[in-house]
N, C-alpha and C positions, 0 to 999 in steps of 0.2 A: 738243491732247493728243498728236498724232502727233509733235510736236517736243519733247515733254516739258515743256511749259509748264503744269504742273498748277495752280499758283496763279492764273495768268491765266485759265485755263479756269474754275476755281471762281468767281472774281470776275465774269467775264462771264455765266456761267450763273445765278448768284444774282441778278445785276442784271436779267437777262432775265426771271427769275421775278418779281421785284419789279415791273417795268414791266408785265408781263402781268397781274399781280394788280390793279394800279391800273386798267388798261384794263377788266378784268372788273367791278370795282366800279363804275366810271363807266358802263359799259354797262347794268348792272342798275339803277343809280340812274336813268339816263335812261328805261329802260323803265317803271320804277315811277312816275316822275313823269308819264308819259303814259298811265297806267292800262293798260299793256301793249297799247296801240294798235298795230295792225299795218298794214303797207303791202302792197298787192297788186301783183304784176307784171301789167301789162295786156297779156298775150299769150295765144295759144291754141295748141292742137295740140302738135306735137313740141317747140316752144320752151318751152311751159309744162311739159310732162313733163320735159324736160331740167333746167329750173330747179328743179322740185320734187324731183327726184332729188338734185341738188346741195344743195339746202336741207336735206333730211332727212339726207343723209350728213354734211353739215357739222354739223348740230345734234347728232347722235348721237356723232360723233367728238369734237366740242368738249366734250361732257359728260365724256368720258374723259380729256382732256388734263390737267386739274388733278391727277387721281389718279396718272397716269403721272409728271407732274413731281414730285409729292411723293415718290413711290417713288424716282425717280432721285436726288433731293436726299438722301434718307435713305441710300440705298446709297453714294452718293459721300462723304458726310460720315462715314459709319461705316467707310470704307475697303473696302467690299465691291465692289471694282472689277470683278470678273468679272460679277457680277449687274448692276452699273450699266451695263457695256458691252453686255451682252446685251439689256437692256431699252431702252437708248438706240437700238439698231439698229431696234427696233420703233417707239419713240416719236417719233423724228426725222421719219420720213416722214408720220406721222399729224399731228404738229404743223405740218409744212410744208403739207400738204393743207388743214388747217383755216385756216391763215393766208391762203393763196391764195384759197380759196373764200369766206372772210369778206370780203375786199376785193372779189372778183367780185360777191358778192351785194349789197354796199353800192352798188357802181357800177351794177349792173342796176336796183336799186330807186330810187336817188336821182339818178342822172345819165343813165341810158339808158332809163328806163321811158317807153314811149310814152303819150300822153294816153289817157284812157279813151274808148273809142269809144261814142258815144251813138246 
């Protein structure tokens, strides 16, 4: 956008929304197919607290992202560029945080999770 490539920005952002929507649908379908089974991170103390803070913040902000994205799309397509730009300055760091913590949570649970101590 800073280079004036409005049509490219529009195509890329709508494509990103489409890909994100497919990801969300597949994630929900996966959870439903497994009866919302959850995986526990097998750590204690400060590590567990840090993980839970990350998980809760990820969950709450992830629930907000689709509404922010839809509002941004609406403002952009209607030409309400000042509103679009103001909201994008808030939505971008939220989306980035949700994306990074989502990958981190996945890695912690499925690749770095220590075996359950017995």
